Every structure is written in structure tokens, then in C-alpha cells.
C-alpha positions as CSV (number, residue, x, y, z in Angstrom):
1,M,-79.6,38.5,-60.9
2,I,-76.1,37.8,-60.3
3,Q,-74.0,36.5,-57.4
4,A,-71.0,35.8,-56.1
5,G,-69.3,33.5,-53.3
6,N,-66.4,32.0,-51.9
7,L,-65.9,28.1,-51.9
8,Q,-64.3,28.1,-48.7
9,I,-62.7,24.2,-49.0
10,Y,-58.9,23.1,-49.3
11,W,-59.1,22.4,-52.9
12,H,-55.7,21.1,-53.1
13,E,-53.9,21.0,-49.5
14,S,-53.5,25.0,-49.6
15,Q,-51.3,24.4,-52.6
16,P,-52.3,26.8,-55.5
17,I,-55.0,25.9,-58.3
18,Y,-54.0,26.4,-61.5
19,S,-56.5,25.5,-64.0
20,L,-60.2,24.3,-63.6
21,T,-62.6,23.2,-66.0
22,F,-66.3,22.1,-66.1
23,Q,-67.3,18.7,-68.0
24,P,-69.5,20.0,-70.6
25,L,-72.5,17.8,-69.9
26,A,-76.0,19.1,-69.3
27,S,-75.8,18.2,-65.5
28,N,-73.3,21.3,-64.9
29,K,-72.3,19.7,-62.0
30,K,-68.8,18.1,-62.1
31,L,-65.9,20.5,-62.0
32,F,-62.2,19.3,-62.5
33,T,-59.2,21.3,-60.6
34,A,-55.8,21.5,-61.3
35,G,-53.0,22.3,-58.3
36,G,-49.7,22.7,-57.3
37,D,-49.9,19.4,-55.4
38,N,-49.1,17.8,-58.5
39,K,-52.9,16.1,-58.6
40,I,-56.5,16.7,-60.6
41,R,-59.6,16.6,-58.4
42,I,-63.2,16.1,-59.4
43,W,-66.0,17.9,-57.3
44,S,-69.5,17.6,-57.7
45,L,-71.2,21.2,-56.9
46,N,-74.8,21.0,-55.5
47,F,-76.8,23.8,-56.0
48,N,-80.0,25.1,-54.4
49,D,-83.3,25.0,-56.0
50,D,-82.8,28.1,-58.7
51,R,-79.1,27.4,-59.0
52,S,-78.3,30.9,-57.6
53,K,-75.8,29.3,-54.9
54,I,-73.6,26.6,-54.5
55,E,-74.3,24.8,-51.1
56,S,-72.1,22.2,-51.0
57,I,-69.5,20.5,-52.6
58,D,-68.9,16.6,-53.0
59,F,-65.1,15.2,-53.7
60,L,-65.5,12.1,-56.3
61,S,-61.8,11.0,-57.3
62,S,-58.3,12.6,-57.7
63,L,-55.9,11.9,-60.3
64,T,-52.0,11.6,-59.6
65,Q,-50.1,10.8,-62.7
66,H,-48.3,14.0,-62.8
67,E,-45.1,14.4,-61.3
68,Q,-44.8,18.2,-60.8
69,A,-47.6,21.1,-60.6
70,V,-50.6,20.5,-63.4
71,N,-50.9,24.0,-64.9
72,V,-53.9,23.2,-67.0
73,V,-56.9,20.9,-67.5
74,R,-59.2,20.7,-70.9
75,F,-62.1,18.7,-72.0
76,N,-62.9,17.7,-75.8
77,S,-66.0,18.8,-77.2
78,L,-67.8,15.7,-76.4
79,G,-66.5,15.9,-72.7
80,N,-65.8,12.4,-72.2
81,I,-61.9,13.2,-72.5
82,L,-59.8,14.8,-69.9
83,A,-56.6,16.5,-71.5
84,S,-54.0,17.4,-68.4
85,A,-50.5,18.9,-68.8
86,G,-47.8,20.8,-66.4
87,D,-44.4,21.2,-65.6
88,D,-43.2,18.0,-65.4
89,G,-43.9,18.1,-69.5
90,Q,-46.7,15.5,-69.7
91,L,-49.8,15.8,-71.5
92,L,-52.1,13.1,-70.9
93,L,-55.4,12.2,-71.8
94,W,-57.8,11.0,-69.3
95,R,-61.1,8.6,-69.4
96,L,-63.9,7.6,-67.2
97,D,-63.9,3.9,-65.9
98,D,-66.5,2.5,-63.7
99,E,-65.0,-0.9,-63.1
100,T,-61.7,1.0,-61.2
101,V,-64.2,1.8,-58.7
102,S,-64.5,-1.6,-57.3
103,N,-61.2,-2.3,-58.1
104,N,-59.4,0.2,-55.4
105,G,-58.5,2.6,-58.1
106,V,-56.5,0.0,-60.4
107,N,-57.1,-0.3,-64.2
108,K,-57.5,-4.0,-65.2
109,E,-56.2,-3.0,-68.7
110,N,-53.5,-0.5,-68.6
111,N,-52.6,-1.5,-64.7
112,I,-52.3,2.0,-63.7
113,L,-53.0,2.9,-60.2
114,L,-54.9,6.0,-59.9
115,A,-54.1,6.9,-56.6
116,S,-53.0,5.6,-53.0
117,D,-54.7,2.6,-51.2
118,E,-55.4,5.2,-48.5
119,D,-57.5,7.4,-51.1
120,S,-59.1,4.7,-53.3
121,E,-61.6,3.9,-50.8
122,N,-63.5,7.7,-50.6
123,F,-63.4,7.9,-54.5
124,K,-67.2,7.8,-56.4
125,E,-65.4,7.6,-59.7
126,S,-62.2,6.7,-61.1
127,W,-60.5,7.7,-64.3
128,Y,-57.3,6.4,-65.6
129,V,-54.3,7.5,-68.3
130,W,-55.9,6.7,-71.9
131,K,-53.1,8.3,-74.1
132,R,-49.9,9.9,-73.3
133,L,-49.0,12.3,-76.0
134,R,-45.1,12.2,-76.3
135,S,-43.2,15.3,-77.9
136,N,-40.2,14.6,-80.6
137,S,-37.9,16.8,-78.0
138,A,-34.9,15.2,-76.2
139,S,-35.8,17.6,-73.4
140,I,-38.9,18.2,-71.4
141,S,-40.3,21.7,-71.1
142,E,-43.2,22.5,-69.0
143,I,-46.3,23.3,-70.7
144,Y,-48.6,26.3,-69.8
145,D,-51.5,25.8,-71.8
146,I,-53.3,23.6,-74.4
147,C,-56.3,23.6,-76.6
148,W,-58.4,21.0,-78.4
149,S,-59.0,21.5,-82.3
150,P,-62.6,21.5,-83.2
151,D,-62.7,17.8,-84.4
152,D,-61.1,16.8,-81.1
153,R,-58.3,14.9,-83.4
154,Y,-55.5,17.3,-82.7
155,I,-54.4,19.3,-79.3
156,V,-52.0,22.3,-79.4
157,A,-50.0,23.0,-76.5
158,A,-47.9,26.1,-75.4
159,S,-44.7,25.4,-73.9
160,M,-41.8,27.3,-71.9
161,D,-39.1,26.5,-74.3
162,N,-40.8,28.8,-76.9
163,S,-42.5,26.6,-78.9
164,I,-45.8,25.5,-79.6
165,R,-46.7,21.9,-80.4
166,I,-49.1,20.0,-82.2
167,F,-50.1,16.6,-81.2
168,D,-52.0,13.8,-83.3
169,V,-54.3,12.3,-80.4
170,D,-55.1,8.7,-82.6
171,S,-51.1,8.4,-83.1
172,T,-50.1,10.3,-79.7
173,K,-46.9,11.5,-81.7
174,Q,-46.3,15.2,-82.3
175,I,-46.5,16.3,-85.5
176,F,-45.4,20.1,-85.6
177,A,-43.1,22.5,-83.2
178,T,-42.7,25.9,-84.1
179,N,-40.5,28.3,-82.6
180,D,-41.2,31.5,-83.9
181,H,-41.5,33.1,-80.2
182,N,-38.2,34.3,-78.3
183,H,-40.1,33.6,-74.8
184,Y,-42.6,31.5,-72.7
185,V,-45.4,30.7,-74.3
186,Q,-48.2,31.5,-72.3
187,G,-51.4,31.1,-74.1
188,V,-52.6,29.4,-76.9
189,S,-56.3,29.0,-78.5
190,W,-57.2,27.3,-81.8
191,D,-59.9,28.6,-84.5
192,P,-63.7,27.0,-84.0
193,L,-63.9,27.5,-87.7
194,N,-60.4,25.3,-87.9
195,K,-58.2,27.6,-90.0
196,Y,-56.1,29.3,-87.7
197,I,-54.2,28.7,-84.8
198,F,-53.3,31.5,-82.1
199,S,-50.4,31.7,-79.5
200,L,-49.7,34.6,-77.0
201,S,-45.8,34.7,-75.5
202,A,-43.8,36.7,-72.9
203,D,-41.8,38.1,-75.9
204,R,-44.9,40.6,-76.2
205,S,-46.2,39.1,-79.2
206,L,-49.4,37.3,-80.8
207,A,-48.9,34.8,-83.2
208,I,-51.5,34.1,-85.8
209,Y,-50.6,30.5,-87.5
210,E,-52.7,29.4,-90.7
211,I,-53.3,25.4,-90.5
212,I,-52.5,23.9,-94.2
213,F,-54.6,20.8,-94.9
214,D,-54.2,18.2,-97.4
215,P,-56.3,18.4,-100.3
216,N,-57.1,15.0,-100.5
217,D,-57.8,14.4,-96.8
218,P,-59.7,17.6,-95.5
219,V,-59.1,17.0,-91.7
220,L,-55.1,15.8,-92.1
221,I,-52.9,18.8,-91.0
222,T,-50.2,18.8,-93.6
223,N,-48.3,22.0,-92.3
224,L,-48.7,25.1,-90.0
225,K,-48.1,28.6,-92.1
226,L,-47.3,32.0,-89.6
227,K,-49.6,34.2,-91.4
228,N,-48.7,37.0,-88.9
229,R,-47.0,38.4,-85.5
230,I,-48.1,41.2,-83.7
231,S,-46.0,42.6,-80.9
232,K,-46.6,46.4,-82.2
233,G,-49.8,48.3,-83.7
234,D,-51.0,52.1,-84.8
235,L,-53.0,53.2,-82.1
236,P,-54.1,57.0,-81.9
237,Q,-53.4,58.9,-79.3
238,L,-54.7,61.2,-76.7
239,D,-54.5,64.9,-76.6
240,E,-53.8,67.2,-73.9
241,N,-57.1,67.4,-73.8
242,G,-57.8,63.8,-73.4
243,T,-59.9,63.7,-76.6
244,L,-58.7,61.2,-79.3
245,N,-56.7,63.2,-82.0
246,H,-56.7,60.7,-85.0
247,E,-53.9,62.4,-86.8
248,I,-52.0,61.6,-83.9
249,V,-51.1,57.8,-84.8
250,K,-48.2,55.7,-83.1
251,S,-46.9,52.8,-83.3
252,S,-46.7,50.9,-79.9
253,Y,-46.4,48.1,-78.4
254,L,-49.7,46.2,-77.5
255,F,-48.8,43.6,-74.7
256,H,-46.9,43.5,-71.2
257,N,-43.0,42.0,-71.5
258,E,-41.5,39.3,-69.3
259,T,-42.4,41.1,-66.3
260,L,-46.4,40.5,-65.7
261,P,-46.6,39.1,-62.4
262,S,-48.1,36.3,-64.1
263,F,-47.1,32.9,-66.0
264,F,-50.6,32.7,-68.2
265,R,-51.9,34.7,-70.9
266,R,-54.9,33.1,-71.8
267,L,-56.5,34.0,-74.9
268,A,-59.5,33.0,-76.1
269,I,-61.7,33.2,-79.6
270,S,-65.3,33.5,-79.9
271,P,-67.3,30.7,-80.4
272,C,-68.4,31.3,-83.7
273,G,-64.6,32.3,-84.2
274,N,-65.4,36.2,-84.9
275,L,-64.1,37.7,-82.2
276,L,-60.1,36.6,-80.7
277,C,-59.9,38.7,-77.3
278,V,-56.2,39.2,-76.3
279,P,-55.6,39.9,-72.2
280,S,-52.3,41.2,-70.9
281,G,-52.6,44.6,-73.3
282,I,-51.1,47.8,-72.8
283,F,-51.4,51.2,-73.9
284,R,-50.0,54.7,-73.7
285,S,-52.3,57.0,-71.9
286,N,-51.6,60.6,-71.8
287,T,-53.9,61.8,-69.3
288,Q,-53.3,61.5,-65.6
289,Q,-54.9,58.6,-64.0
290,P,-55.5,59.0,-60.3
291,P,-54.6,55.9,-58.0
292,S,-57.4,53.5,-57.9
293,S,-59.0,52.4,-54.8
294,S,-58.9,48.9,-55.5
295,T,-55.7,48.8,-56.2
296,S,-52.6,47.6,-54.2
297,S,-49.8,50.3,-53.1
298,T,-47.1,48.5,-54.6
299,T,-46.0,47.8,-58.0
300,D,-45.9,44.4,-59.3
301,G,-43.7,44.5,-62.3
302,N,-42.3,47.4,-64.4
303,P,-42.8,46.0,-67.9
304,T,-41.0,48.1,-70.3
305,T,-41.5,49.7,-73.5
306,G,-39.1,49.9,-76.2
307,T,-37.4,52.9,-74.8
308,N,-35.9,53.2,-71.2
309,S,-39.8,54.2,-69.9
310,S,-41.1,52.1,-67.5
311,I,-44.9,50.9,-66.9
312,S,-46.5,49.7,-63.7
313,T,-49.0,46.5,-63.7
314,N,-51.5,48.7,-62.0
315,N,-53.1,51.7,-62.8
316,N,-51.0,54.2,-60.5
317,N,-48.7,55.1,-63.4
318,S,-50.1,57.9,-65.2
319,E,-48.4,57.2,-68.5
320,F,-49.4,53.6,-69.5
321,A,-52.7,51.7,-68.6
322,N,-53.7,48.1,-68.7
323,A,-56.5,46.6,-71.4
324,V,-57.9,43.8,-73.1
325,Y,-57.6,44.0,-77.4
326,I,-59.8,42.5,-79.8
327,Y,-59.4,41.4,-83.2
328,T,-62.4,40.6,-85.7
329,R,-62.1,37.9,-88.2
330,S,-61.9,40.0,-91.0
331,S,-59.0,42.0,-89.5
332,I,-57.3,38.3,-89.2
333,N,-57.7,37.6,-92.6
334,D,-56.4,40.7,-94.0
335,N,-53.2,40.7,-91.6
336,S,-54.0,44.0,-89.5
337,N,-51.9,44.7,-86.6
338,R,-54.2,47.3,-85.4
339,P,-57.0,45.9,-83.3
340,V,-60.5,46.5,-83.8
341,L,-61.9,47.3,-79.9
342,R,-60.5,47.6,-76.7
343,L,-61.4,47.1,-73.2
344,P,-59.6,49.8,-71.5
345,F,-57.9,51.3,-67.9
346,L,-58.6,47.6,-66.2
347,N,-56.9,48.2,-62.4
348,K,-54.7,45.1,-62.9
349,P,-53.2,43.3,-66.2
350,A,-55.9,40.9,-67.6
351,I,-54.4,37.2,-67.5
352,V,-57.7,34.6,-68.7
353,I,-60.4,35.4,-71.1
354,S,-63.0,32.8,-71.3
355,F,-66.5,33.1,-73.7
356,N,-69.7,32.1,-72.7
357,P,-70.4,28.9,-74.9
358,N,-74.0,30.1,-75.7
359,F,-75.2,32.6,-78.0
360,Y,-77.9,34.7,-77.2
361,Q,-80.8,37.2,-78.7
362,L,-80.3,40.3,-79.5
363,S,-81.8,42.7,-77.2
364,S,-84.6,44.8,-79.3
365,S,-84.0,48.0,-80.7
366,N,-80.2,48.0,-79.4
367,D,-77.6,49.8,-81.3
368,T,-74.7,47.0,-80.6
369,Y,-71.2,48.2,-81.4
370,C,-70.3,44.7,-82.2
371,K,-72.4,44.0,-85.9
372,L,-73.2,40.5,-85.1
373,P,-76.7,39.2,-85.5
374,Y,-76.8,37.5,-82.0
375,K,-75.4,38.2,-78.4
376,L,-72.1,37.0,-77.0
377,V,-70.9,37.0,-73.7
378,F,-67.1,37.0,-72.2
379,A,-65.6,37.0,-68.5
380,V,-61.9,38.9,-68.4
381,A,-60.2,38.2,-65.0
382,T,-57.0,40.3,-64.2
383,S,-55.0,39.8,-61.1
384,N,-57.5,40.6,-58.6
385,E,-61.1,40.9,-60.0
386,V,-63.5,39.4,-63.2
387,L,-65.5,41.5,-65.6
388,I,-68.4,40.2,-67.8
389,Y,-69.1,41.9,-70.8
390,D,-71.6,41.1,-73.7
391,T,-71.5,42.3,-77.4
392,E,-74.2,44.4,-77.4
393,S,-73.0,47.4,-74.2
394,V,-69.7,48.8,-73.8
395,K,-70.0,49.0,-70.2
396,P,-69.5,46.0,-68.3
397,I,-72.1,43.7,-67.1
398,A,-70.8,42.9,-63.6
399,V,-67.5,43.7,-62.1
400,I,-66.1,41.4,-59.3
401,G,-63.5,42.2,-56.5
402,N,-62.1,41.3,-53.6
403,L,-62.5,37.6,-54.4
404,H,-59.0,36.6,-54.0
405,Y,-55.9,37.8,-51.9
406,T,-53.3,36.3,-54.7
407,P,-53.6,36.3,-58.7
408,L,-56.2,34.7,-60.1
409,T,-55.3,31.7,-62.7
410,D,-58.0,30.7,-65.0
411,L,-62.4,30.6,-65.5
412,S,-64.5,27.9,-66.5
413,W,-68.4,28.7,-67.9
414,S,-70.7,26.0,-67.3
415,K,-72.0,24.6,-70.1
416,D,-76.0,26.2,-69.9
417,G,-73.7,29.7,-69.2
418,E,-75.1,30.4,-65.6
419,V,-71.9,29.4,-63.5
420,L,-68.7,30.9,-63.8
421,I,-65.9,29.5,-61.4
422,V,-62.6,31.1,-60.7
423,S,-59.3,29.7,-59.5
424,S,-56.6,31.6,-58.0
425,T,-53.1,31.0,-56.8
426,D,-54.4,31.5,-53.0
427,G,-55.9,27.4,-53.2
428,F,-59.2,28.6,-53.1
429,V,-62.0,29.0,-55.8
430,S,-64.9,31.0,-56.1
431,Y,-68.2,31.3,-58.3
432,V,-70.1,33.7,-59.7
433,S,-74.1,32.7,-60.6
434,M,-76.4,34.6,-63.1
435,S,-79.8,33.9,-63.2
436,S,-81.2,32.1,-66.4
437,D,-82.3,35.3,-68.2
438,A,-79.5,37.5,-66.8
439,F,-78.0,37.8,-70.5
440,G,-81.4,37.3,-72.5
441,D,-83.2,34.6,-74.2
442,K,-80.6,31.9,-75.7
443,L,-80.7,31.2,-79.5
444,E,-81.5,27.6,-80.5
445,D,-79.1,25.5,-82.5
446,E,-80.6,25.6,-85.5
447,K,-80.3,29.1,-85.2
448,I,-76.5,29.2,-84.3
449,A,-75.9,26.9,-87.5
450,E,-77.4,29.3,-89.7
451,F,-75.4,32.4,-88.5
452,T,-72.1,30.2,-87.9
453,K,-71.6,29.6,-91.3
454,P,-68.4,30.4,-92.9
455,E,-69.8,32.9,-95.3
456,N,-71.3,35.2,-92.1
457,E,-68.1,36.8,-90.8
458,I,-68.5,39.3,-88.5
459,K,-69.4,42.6,-90.4
460,S,-66.8,45.3,-90.3
461,Y,-67.6,48.6,-87.6
462,K,-68.7,51.4,-90.1
463,A,-69.8,54.2,-87.5
464,E,-69.1,57.4,-87.8
465,T,-65.7,58.3,-87.3
466,N,-65.7,62.0,-87.5
467,T,-64.1,63.9,-84.9
468,N,-66.1,66.9,-85.2
469,S,-69.3,65.2,-84.7
470,S,-72.0,65.3,-82.1
471,I,-71.3,62.1,-80.8
472,A,-67.4,62.6,-80.5
473,Q,-68.1,65.9,-78.3
474,N,-70.1,64.1,-75.6
475,K,-67.8,64.3,-72.9
476,N,-70.2,61.9,-70.5
477,E,-69.5,58.8,-72.5
478,I,-66.6,56.3,-72.4
479,V,-66.4,54.9,-75.8
480,H,-64.0,55.6,-78.7
481,I,-64.7,54.9,-82.7
482,L,-61.4,55.7,-84.2
483,Q,-60.8,56.6,-87.9
484,V,-59.6,53.8,-90.4
485,K,-56.0,55.1,-91.2
486,R,-54.5,53.5,-94.3
487,K,-50.6,52.9,-94.1
488,Q,-49.3,53.8,-97.8
489,K,-47.4,51.6,-99.6
490,G,-43.7,52.0,-99.5
491,S,-44.0,53.8,-96.3
492,P,-41.0,53.6,-94.4
493,V,-41.4,51.6,-90.8
494,K,-39.2,52.6,-87.8
495,D,-37.2,49.8,-86.3
496,A,-38.0,48.9,-82.4
497,K,-35.4,49.6,-80.2
498,K,-34.6,45.8,-78.7
499,T,-35.6,44.9,-75.2
500,K,-33.8,43.3,-72.8
501,V,-35.4,39.6,-71.8
502,S,-35.1,38.9,-68.1
503,E,-36.8,35.7,-66.7
504,T,-39.3,35.5,-64.3
505,S,-39.5,33.4,-61.1
506,K,-42.8,31.1,-61.0
507,S,-42.3,31.2,-56.9
508,N,-42.7,35.0,-56.9
509,T,-46.2,34.3,-58.2
510,T,-47.0,31.3,-55.6
511,S,-45.4,32.8,-52.2
512,P,-47.6,32.1,-49.1
513,V,-49.4,35.0,-48.0
514,K,-49.4,35.4,-44.0
515,D,-52.3,35.6,-42.1
516,K,-54.7,34.6,-44.8
517,R,-58.1,35.1,-44.7
518,R,-61.2,34.5,-46.9
519,V,-62.6,37.7,-48.7
520,Q,-66.0,38.9,-49.2
521,P,-66.7,39.4,-53.2
522,I,-68.2,42.5,-53.8
523,L,-69.8,43.8,-57.5
524,I,-69.3,47.7,-57.7
525,D,-71.7,50.0,-59.0
526,F,-70.5,53.6,-59.7
527,N,-74.2,54.2,-61.3
528,S,-76.4,54.6,-58.4
529,G,-76.0,56.8,-55.4
530,K,-72.8,57.3,-53.1
531,E,-73.8,57.4,-49.5
532,S,-71.5,55.9,-46.8
533,K,-73.0,54.0,-43.4
534,K,-72.0,52.2,-40.6
535,E,-73.1,49.2,-39.4
536,E,-73.2,47.6,-36.2
537,D,-72.0,44.0,-35.9
538,K,-70.9,42.0,-33.2
539,G,-69.6,45.0,-31.5
540,E,-67.7,45.7,-34.2
541,T,-68.3,49.0,-36.4
542,K,-67.5,48.7,-40.0
543,E,-67.7,51.6,-42.5
544,V,-68.9,50.4,-45.8
545,V,-69.5,52.9,-49.0
546,K,-72.9,52.3,-49.9
547,I,-72.7,52.3,-53.9
548,D,-76.0,50.0,-54.5
549,T,-79.4,51.5,-53.4
550,N,-79.9,47.6,-52.4
551,I,-76.2,46.9,-51.1
552,S,-76.8,44.3,-48.0
553,S,-73.5,43.1,-46.4
554,S,-72.9,40.7,-43.2
555,D,-70.0,38.9,-41.5
556,E,-69.1,35.5,-42.2
557,E,-69.7,32.4,-39.9
558,G,-66.8,30.9,-37.9
559,D,-63.5,32.7,-37.0
560,E,-63.0,34.4,-40.7
561,K,-64.1,37.9,-40.9
562,A,-65.9,39.6,-43.8
563,L,-63.8,41.9,-45.5
564,H,-65.6,45.0,-47.3
565,S,-63.9,47.3,-50.2
566,R,-64.2,50.6,-49.4
567,I,-64.4,52.5,-52.7
568,N,-63.7,56.1,-52.5
569,S,-66.5,57.9,-54.6
570,E,-64.4,60.7,-55.0
571,D,-61.8,59.2,-57.1
572,C,-63.9,57.2,-58.9
573,E,-65.5,60.3,-60.1
574,S,-62.1,62.1,-61.0
575,R,-60.7,58.9,-62.9
576,I,-63.7,59.2,-64.8
577,K,-63.2,62.6,-65.7
578,S,-59.4,62.1,-66.4
579,E,-59.9,59.6,-69.0
580,K,-62.2,61.5,-71.5
581,E,-62.0,58.6,-73.9
582,V,-65.2,59.3,-75.3
583,I,-67.7,59.0,-78.2
584,K,-70.6,56.5,-77.6
585,S,-72.0,54.4,-75.1
586,L,-74.6,51.8,-74.6
587,P,-76.4,51.4,-71.4
588,S,-75.6,48.4,-70.0
589,P,-78.2,45.4,-68.4
590,T,-78.8,45.6,-64.8
591,P,-78.4,42.7,-62.8
592,E,-80.7,42.6,-59.8
593,T,-79.2,43.3,-56.3
594,S,-78.4,40.2,-54.2
595,T,-79.9,39.9,-50.8
596,A,-77.1,37.1,-49.9
597,S,-75.5,37.3,-46.3
598,D,-71.9,36.6,-48.3
599,N,-72.2,39.3,-51.3
600,I,-72.7,42.3,-52.4
601,I,-74.2,43.2,-55.7
602,G,-74.6,45.7,-57.9
603,E,-74.6,47.0,-61.3
604,A,-71.1,47.7,-63.0
605,T,-69.1,50.0,-63.0
606,E,-69.3,53.1,-65.1
607,A,-65.6,54.0,-65.0
608,S,-62.7,53.2,-67.3
609,T,-63.2,49.6,-68.1
610,D,-65.9,50.2,-71.2
611,V,-65.3,49.0,-74.7
612,T,-63.2,51.4,-77.0
613,I,-63.5,50.8,-80.5
614,I,-60.5,51.5,-81.8
615,N,-60.7,50.6,-85.6
616,S,-62.3,48.3,-88.0
617,P,-61.2,47.4,-91.6
618,I,-63.8,48.5,-94.8
619,K,-65.2,45.4,-95.5
620,N,-64.4,45.2,-99.2
621,P,-67.6,43.4,-100.9
622,K,-65.1,41.5,-103.5
623,D,-63.8,39.9,-100.1
624,T,-64.2,36.2,-100.5
625,P,-65.5,34.1,-96.8
626,P,-62.9,32.1,-95.3
627,S,-62.5,28.1,-96.1
């Protein structure tokens, strides 16, 4: 069973919430949020007995050492050190100090005031600045994203000055800085196998760095080598009939440019290091796409390709569509610019990717599209909805919409993988809770260690790629398996035309919304009956399209009214028919329908958000495993 809900409190005095994170402890209760009020706040989430709903929230503490908005908070692997960074350019490390609670929020050793006197009396715990990591640069630049190394010895930071920096936690000093990007760096991720660092920038490129270690000290970083920089890839095109033509392969930009209506592009790599998911993707669609009922009628931006054509950040534009691109470890090792998988036709640009920290057993007799000996689960946050996928089913497990009025900013999974927290620039937080068996049985630690050895890399997907096969002719499915097309050595590569770069204003994303109302979360099901009904509630008539046969709805208490999404079933059906990116589809797990008064829960959409298998390099048996 999957449920979703809004947590309607003023988390940061109505200021935007830019980041959040669970403390990775067994209790799965303590949540840290960072906002536009320059503070980090600590909360305790109180669940009901079956952990399906958050019943109450307790305020624990407030951390106030930042001078400007805090953009990101992340814990180390042990969960005892919190790293935070923001627009003031500071990278702070926090630790819990039980003694400060009885000393009005002042740490004796460092003599640091953690909060004002009027707030400290309400604290139930206190944290102090353990270390300040300092940049070697004379100018201080805003930090958009950070990531810990697997051994917690280093932190990489993405900065607004087009650079990424690596800091040594022990010495508190910056040890490396690179300036390979031409625009803001808006997301970074550290390979859990400690071999690569990935960065995603507004210059439409994904940079892959190889970490060079000291031969005499395997944990000491001596250099950072740019292994690959991906901005364009060779993608097969759709023909006039809406089917993939493997003979027509064009080099296309893979990512949105700087006009993306968000200053975060938070990519993520799987806990095993075998899958890299990259947000803010785009691709050219030759098939006419009808306007989506869940998108706004306005255009949030017009990123441009190498030509003068423009694309919209929603799917109202028939030429381009939003996507998430996925690379396997073997494709990264081979310096391939062509992604292996694609999550296509998202209603809005993808902003954040977050992996469930757990490994799950494969379902019996299930032909997975990703040849892993275990199942992974990950969430994708677009500007206005959250989609949950696993590595077995090509369809999303759940699609949760109408959570917030303004763009989403961050995602965080609890350690047990049963709660997903979502933040937004509207200053509110929402959650998605899953039952313990929603994704199957979890793998034991011993089994995970066996599967995640370096030599057990992800196997290349070697499914049939013959477009004349019976699989390729099934027009009712929504997945592609594309042929592998190798470039011949010495073949000329056309130079892309340069695009003009214009800086985006951060204030545009966080502008206040008039007459703000809380929104009822809806998880959409396109696989059930599409009946419409009217409900009478307190003298008001509401029209709700009944998509799941067990849908229930009710008004929220107080002065705020629940807002039900209206889904046009005819548009959905025409959208499915028009996309026709079809070869093979696997059934998705069916979550139970929630009967909670503030949620409408159903199965995931059968529309165009299914996984598209683009290409996977054929594995050479002689290839050596990563070090």
C-alpha cells in the first residue's frame, strides 16, 4: 500500500525549502530541512502504528550559522556528521552535543551560539559547528549541491562559479578544484565504489571525473582526471509512423540549457554503483504530443538546441520532450556518450533523482529490463510530481501529483526505504509512505556484499534489437530496445553550433504565490476504469474523474479546501497512442488503494513515462572489472 500526504506546518516561516535529509539511523524519525530563512531545522516525525501516516511532528532544534539561504544538507554514511552549504559559500560540518541543551545553546568548547536566546529554551537537542571547510579561492561562490565520499573522508561541492571543489574533512582544506564547466554546476554525485565523481551543469553537460589515488596510500587522492564530458549523444529517431528507425541516428543535445526553471539538477548513482541516473534530460520527438492535463498552460522556459529551434519545459511542445537518462557502469567505463536507458515524456523537467538505500529480491520469473541480480528502487522528482520506479518493471510503480504549487527541490528516503520526503519552494513538505512489502523482500547485508563486489558489474543488456521482430511490432507497449550502432574509426564528427548563454534569476523560482492553498496529493492510475462521478460535500459540487475503481476523496479540515486533479481520459489515451515508443513492456507492481481521507492512491500511469531502453554497449568478455 502506498499513501501520500502534505505536512501542513510552517517549516521555515513560509520561506522556500531547498533541501532535506533523513538522519540515517534505525529510528527513521529525525528529519533535517534547509530553507531560505538561512536556517537548518530538525524535526521528529511521529508515525502511526503501521508507519503508514505521519500523525504529528515535533520541533527539536534550529541551526543558525549560515548567513544566507541554505541550499543543501547531507549526512555522512555513519549519520553522526551533517554537512550543509548555501548561498554564503560556507561548507559547515555539524555534530550533536548533548551538553549544549543545558547551556542555552552555547557549546563550551567552541563557544558557539547555536541560536538566539528566545529560541534556545525550546530546544530538545543542540548541534554545533564541528568544522568549517574553506575554499582556496579569493571570492566566495554559492554552493548548490554536495556529496560525501564513501569513506567519509572527502566532500565534493558544486558551485555557482562553474567549478567543483573537493575538501579534505580532516584538514578542512580544499585539495582540488576544476573548472571544466561553462556554467553553474547544479548537481554532484560520488561513486560508491570510489572511482568516479559526476557533475551536472547548466551548460548542458555531464562531466565524469576519474579519481587518482596515491599508489602508496589507497585513500589519499592525488589528482582528478576528466574522463568524459557528455553534452550530446547519438539517439535513434522516430519515423513518420511513430516507430523507432534504427537507421536514422542523430547527434542531439541530451540536457536542458540554463533556462531550466530550477537551479538544481541533482543526479544520483545507485548504492551499488551500477546505474547513474541523470535528470534534466530532453530528446526530440517526431510524434505529435497532445497537451497534458496535468501541466500548466504557461511555458516555464524555452531552452534551445544548437539550432534556433526552441523547446518548452512542458510537453505542450510537439518537437521535444522531457526525460531522465540512465548510464550503466560499463558504458561509463567505455566513455560512451549514448545513454542506455531513458525515462521519456515526463510532463515537466526532472530535477532530482534519489535511490532507495535498500536492495530487494527479484520477483520470481520476472524478465527484468535491467540485468541485475537484485532489484533497486528510485524516485524521480519533476517540477510538479514524483515518480517511483524499480529496475524490474518498465512502468513507474507510482506517480504522485498535485503535491505542491511551486517546483520541487529535493527528495530523501528513510533508511528502511518505507518513507519518501519531498520538499518544495512553496515552503511545505509532503511525504509518500510505503508498506514494508511494497517493493518485495529486502536482501541481507551478506548477500548485498556478495553482489556489490567490483567484479560484479552490471551486465550489458543483450535483448533482441531486430526491429522486424514480433516484439517490435507490438504497438500497445511503450518500451524501446534500440540497436547498438558503433562509430567507425576516423569518421568525421560534425561540430555543434554554439548557443548563447543567459543567466537565470534565482528569484524567479522562489517568487511568492498569491492566495496559496494546500493541494491534495493524487496518485494517478491509467490502467483502471475511467468513470466520472460527482460528490456532494458541504453543499459544494466537485467533479472527480474516477481512475481507480477504489478511489476515495474528502475535504481537508479547516479553511483550506482539497483540490482534486481533473484528468481528461481522452487526452491520456490519445497521448499513449501518439507516443508509440513501443517494443516491450513488463507489468508493474500494483499498490493497494489507500482509503485515507487526504489521499487518492492508485496504480502507476501507463502513459509515456515508461522506461525506454536505448542502448547498452555489448560487454566484451575480456573487459577487466573496475579497480
